[in-house]
N, C-alpha and C positions, 0 to 999 in steps of 0.2 A: 293869811299863810298856809292854810293846808291847800289851796286849791292853787297856792305856788309848787307847792311839797307835789302834788299830785300832777301837775303840769310837768314837772322836772321828769319823775316818776314815768311818765307814760310815752316821753321823749327817750327815753334810756331803754324802753320795750319797742321801741319803734325802731330807734337802732337797730339793736340787739337780733330783732327778727328779718331787717331788711340787710346784715350783715351773713348773709347765708352759710359761709363757710367759715365765720367764726361759730355761729349756733348749731354747726352739724360737730364742728369737734366739741364744744363743751357738751350737746348729749350724746353723740355717737364715743366719744373717747373713754368713759367709764364699763361702758355697754363693751365695745372692744378691750379692755385691760381686762375685765371678767372675764372673758372668754378663753384669752391669748392666755391670762394666768393660770385658769382655772383648769384646762386640760393640758398646754404643754409642763407647766412646774408641777415634776416629778420626778422624784428619786428611786421609784422601778425598775427595773429593767426587765425587758422580755425578749424575748426571741434575738438572743445573741447568736450570732455567728458561729457555729463552733465546726471546726476540724474533729475527727474522733479517728485515730490511728490504732487499730485492733492487731495486736503481732501475735497474739492468745488463740482466738478462732476457735474459742471453746464457747459449751454454753452458759459456763460464768461471768467470759465478756461479755456475749451477746444480751444479755438479762441484766448488765449495766450498761448498756451501751440502750438498751431499752428503757432502761428508769430514763437516762438520762431524757433521749427526745421525746419520752411523754412529758415532761411537765411544759411548763409554759416557758420557763427562764430561756432555754436554748433550742437552736436553728441548726441543725445536722448540715452545713453547705458540702462538705467533703468529704471523705474519707481514704485510710492509707495512702494518702502523699507519702512523698518521701521528706526524710527530715530536712532534708538540703532544702526544701523550698518553702518552712514553714515561715522564714524571713519575708520573702515575696510575697507570702501569702496578707502578711500584716501588713506591708506598704502596701497594698492593692488594698486593702481593707477589704479583701472578701473573706476574714476570719478575725475575730475578736482572741481566742483561745483556743487551744489545741490538749485534746486528751490521748494521754500515750497509754494504750494498755499493753505492758510486758507482754513477751513471749511465755514468762516462767509464773504468769501471773492465776492460773489454776491451780497449778502442781504446787505453789507457795500457800495458796489456802490449805491446801488438803495438808500436805506434809509441816509448813510450819504455820499456819494459822496466825501468817503474819505477811501480809502482799502487800508490793506495795504501786499505785499507779501515778503519774507523772503529770502535772497541769502546766503548760507553759502560756504567759497571759502575756498580751500586749498591753504595756501601763503607761502609755502616753497616756493616756487617760486614769489618775491614779484612783480616782474613784468607782470607775468603772471596774476595775481590775479588782478593789477589792469587793466590789459586791459578785462581780463573778467568780471569785475566789468561796467568797461563801455561800453562791449555789450551789459551787460544785462539794463544797462541802455539806450542804443539807444532803443533797442526791447521794452523796457517798453515805452518810450517816443512815438514809432509808435501806439503802441497799445491805448493810450492815447489820441495820435492826431485822431486815427479811431472810438472810442468810443466817443469822446466829441470836433469837429472842431475847439471850440471859444478857445481850449488850457489850458483849468482850468486843471489840472491836478487831475482824479480820483484816483488814487491809487500810490503808488510808496514803493521803494525797501526799505528792510531794512537787512543790511548787517553784516554777523556774517565770522571772521576771525580766519583758524585754523592754527597752529603747528608756527604764525611766524604772532601775533598779532600786534607787531609793523612795521610791513613789513620792517626789516631790510636787505637792499640788501647784509650784512656783513655774516648773517645767510647760503644765496643761495649762496653765491660767495666763502666764504674759506672750505669749505666740497670740492666744485666744483675745486677751487686751486691743492685742496691733491690729487686728479687724475690727474691733469694738469702736474703738478711737479714733482711728485711719473714715469710716465711713460715719462718724458723726461730724466730726469734725470740719470733713472737704464736702459735705451734702450742706450742711449749716452756712459755711462760709458763700456759696455758690446761690442756696437759697432767695439771699438777697439781692442778690448780684442786679439783676432786670429791676427787682422791684423795687430799690433803691434810687434806681434813672426816674423811673415811673413816676415815684413819688417828688425828689426831689426838681422836676421838671427837666432834666438833663436829655432822656430819652429823643423828646423832641428835636434837640440840637443835633443827635446821631442820627436820625431815623430821615434830616434835611440832606446830609449829606449823602456823596455816591459812595456808602456803602451796604451790600447786600447782608439778608440774617443771617445767612451761614458763619460769613465773615464775622459780626458782632457775639455769635454763638462761641466760635471759635477762638477769637480773641478772649472770650470772656473765659474759656475753659484753660486757656496754656497756662497764665500766669498760676492759678489757683493750684495746677496740677504741680511747679514746681513748689509751691509752698508745702502743697501735702506731700510731695517726694521727703522734703526735707523732714517733715513731722515724722513720717514712719522711719526713714534712716536712724532718727533721735531717738525715737522708741525702740527701734532693734539693738540699738548700741548699749544704752541705759539699762533696757532688761535683760542683755546679754552681763553686761558687766558688772551692773549691781546686784543686780538678784540671780549671777550666778546662772543663767539658762545656758547651756552649751548649742552650739551651734554646728549639728552633725552634719548639714548636706552644705550645698554651695550658696554661698553668701550671694553672690553675681544675679543668680535663680531665685534668690528670695527677692532679690534687690527688684530685680527684674517684671516680678511677678507684682509684687508692691504697686508699682507703677502702673501696672494696670488697674488694678484696683482700686485707686484714687480716682483714675477718670472715671472710674465706672459711678465713685461715689459722686464725683462732681460734674458729672453727668446727671444723675438725678435729681441733684442740687439745683441746676439749671434749666432742668424739666420743670420742678417744682416753681422756680423764678417764672418760667413762663407762663406759668397758669394760674398761680396766687394773685390779688390785687393789693395786697398790704403785706410789711414786711414779717408784721407778725405772724399772721396768719401760713406768710410761708416758711416761720421757723417755726413752728406749731406743726405742717406736715412734716415737713422733713425730721422733725424727731420723731411723730407718731412711724414712718416710712422706715429710720434706723435702727433709733433705740429699743424699739419694743420688739418688733421681729428678731431683731439682730442678737437681744439678749436670750428670748426664749424661746425662737424656733431654729436656730441656725447650728445648733450643737454647742455653741459657746461654753453653756454649763448642763442640761438636759440633753439625753442621750437622742437623739432623732426616731431611732426605733421605736423606742417608745410612745409614742405621739398616737394619739388616734387618725386614721388615715388622711383625713381631709386638709389634717395640719402637717402632715409629712407631704402633702402636695402642695401647700403655702411656701416650705421651708426650699421646696425647688427654684423658687423664681427669688429667692435672697440671696445678693451677694454672698454677704457674706458665712453663707451659709460652703462655700465653693473655696473661698479664701482662706478659712479656717482649715479646709483639708489641705490647701496647699502649704501654709505657711509654718502647721503644726508637722506635717508633712517632711517637709528641708528642715525645720530645728530640728524635731525629734527622732525620725528614721532616716535623713538626710537623702530622702527621695529625690530622682532626679525629673528632667523634665516627660521621659519615657513614662514616667509614673504619674503623672500630672496632668500633661496634656488634653486629657479631656476636660478638667475643671477650669484650668486657662483659657480652653476654645470657649466655653460657655460665658467667659468672663468679657471675655474680646467680644464677643456678638452683642454683650446685654450695653457694651457699651457703643457699639456702633448702633444700633436700635435707638439707645435711649437718646445719642447724638439727634437722629435723623428725624425722630418724634420732637425733638424741641425746638429742633428748626423748621419743622411744619407748624407745630403750634406758635411759635414764634409769628409764621407769618398769617398767620388765622387771625391771630392778634391784630396782628396789623390793617389785615381787610376790614 
């Protein structure tokens, strides 16, 4: 009995070690998750892109700006821009907040002991907006303490909220969920497309027919593109009607960008399908390449600017990073194609690259 049990155990270990792909996932996935979650999951924010408009031009205003720039929270990217350009800065994502020091700031400190500065915040991410207000509050508190050690507040912040005045989390997360769900569904659907043909034996029948590898890949992509696009439209409609997320920009632009992103997810799944040997491995690889990085390193929940440098580099090759900027820009800020052409071009480039690599990998497999 023991000898039979040992033989079964030995057989299973032999099977495990021969299946290199599954072994890699079993041993590599825990470490991958540890490093991704350990570094990427942080609610701290650093180096917030900030614009300062100093209308006072006094030693008091310069001292406040110096305190603001000396912290790890803020990075001053522009100064004294016209107020009319603030909305454009937010749309282009070159600033997350604007600090305005009025012309009467120093005079009011001396004569009234009660001055105000204005803070304009991009609240398309309500959590980040809350952190920004808290951080500015800390800077103001420190400067008040330096000017008046007795504790009396000499000036305070008057905030203005852009794009999401009610600070609703749904307005931020629902567009993000579109990116996450689409990349997961499309890549999973197609990751098993070619592997299934191999396992069921129908691939041999396809190969003896006069069909080129490129035609097989494109033929696999087109039906799933339609299915993925229908899923995206459904998610967008339900998110808008059920969760009351207003769409500030062009619906036609959102749908066209969604189509590009769906093709990206499908192309990634097809590439996995050409390389993987079994459906189980294909699905595991697809989830590893989509859910983990798209959740933690794309800006879906956690700000990319707060991540270590090497993770920010990885985020640049994650498709969801660019689609999140696109869909949130259209839904929350009303961005046009002129504001999003860079992200759209990168996604299109990814589509072409992934399909080309898939065709090449499929040819190698056939050879």
